[in-house]
N, C-alpha and C positions, 0 to 999 in steps of 0.2 A: 370737297374731295381732295385727296392727297395728290402728290406729283404723279402723273401718269395714270391716276385712277379714273375709272369710268363709272357711269351709273350702274352698269352690270356688276362691277367690282363691289360697289357699295351694297347692292342687293345681296350679293353672295356673302359679304361680311355680316349683314343683318341676319341672314338665314343661319349662318354658322353659329352666331351668338345665341340665336333662339334654340338651337339644338344642343347647346352645351348642357342644359338642364335635363337630366335623365327622365324626369316625368314628362317633359314636352316630347321627347322621343317616343315614350310609351303612348302618349296621346296620339301622336302622328301614326304609329302602328295601328292603333284602334280604328282610325278613320281612313286608313290607306285604301281599303277596298269597299267601304260602305259609308253611307251618310248616317250620322248618329246625332240624336239630340244632346244638348249640353248636359241634361240630367243623367242620361245613360253613361256619358263619359265620366261625369263626376262620381257616379256609383261604382266605377271601376277602381277608385282610389280612396285611400284612407286620409283624405284631407278635405278641407271645407269646399263647398261649391264655389265660394268666392275665390279661393286659391286656383281651382281648376279654370274658372272664368278668366282669371288673369293670365294663366298659361295659354288659353285659347286665344286671347287677345294678342299676345306676343306672337304666336304662330300665324295668326291672320295678318298682323302687321308686317310680318316677315315674308308674306306671300306664299306660305306653305300650306295653309288651309283656306277654304272658302266658308263663308257663313251665309246661310239662307234662312229667312224667316218664314215660318208656317204658322200663322196665327200668333200665339204667344210663345211658341217654341222657337229656339234657334238650333238649326241643324248644321253640322260641320262635316266636311269631307276634305281629304287631302287634295291639294291643288297640283295636278300633274305638271303644269308648266313651271311652277316654283321648284318642284323636285327635279325636273329636267335641267333647269339652269344650274342647280347645285351639283347634279351629277356631271354635267359638262365641265364645271370647274374642277371637280375631283379627277375626272378623266384627263383633262389637260395637265393638271399638276402631276399625275402619275406618269403620263407620257414624257413630260419634261424630266422627271426624276430618273426614268429609265434611260433616257438619252444621256443625261449627265453621268450615270453609272457606266454606260457603255464607253463614253469618251474617256473616263478615268482609267478603265481597264485597258483600253487601247494605248493610252499614253504610258501606262506602266509597262506594258509589253514592249513598246518602243524603247523605253529606257533600259529595260533588261537586255534587249537584243543589242543595244549599243555598248553594253558593258563587256 
């Protein structure tokens, strides 16, 4: 971990890297509200099943989806906890950005009133 980094920061970094790939975001949308077998997920894309399997592995390793076995099938669903952690990070970043913008505006007003 880097200076000041935490395990949560590392998990967020892994999740963000996983979501850089547009197809992974599309897969996550597919399994956001329902559990789907890997084959049904693969059928939604014009790439090989192996490629989809690799994307699912990245999403699972990032904590964004869960995998459940049902006989020979592997079923995937979005993992709400992983998404909540990512949302918390984005909410915190947004709040910090708004506070910084507010402080800059107030500092600019003070400079203008002193002129």
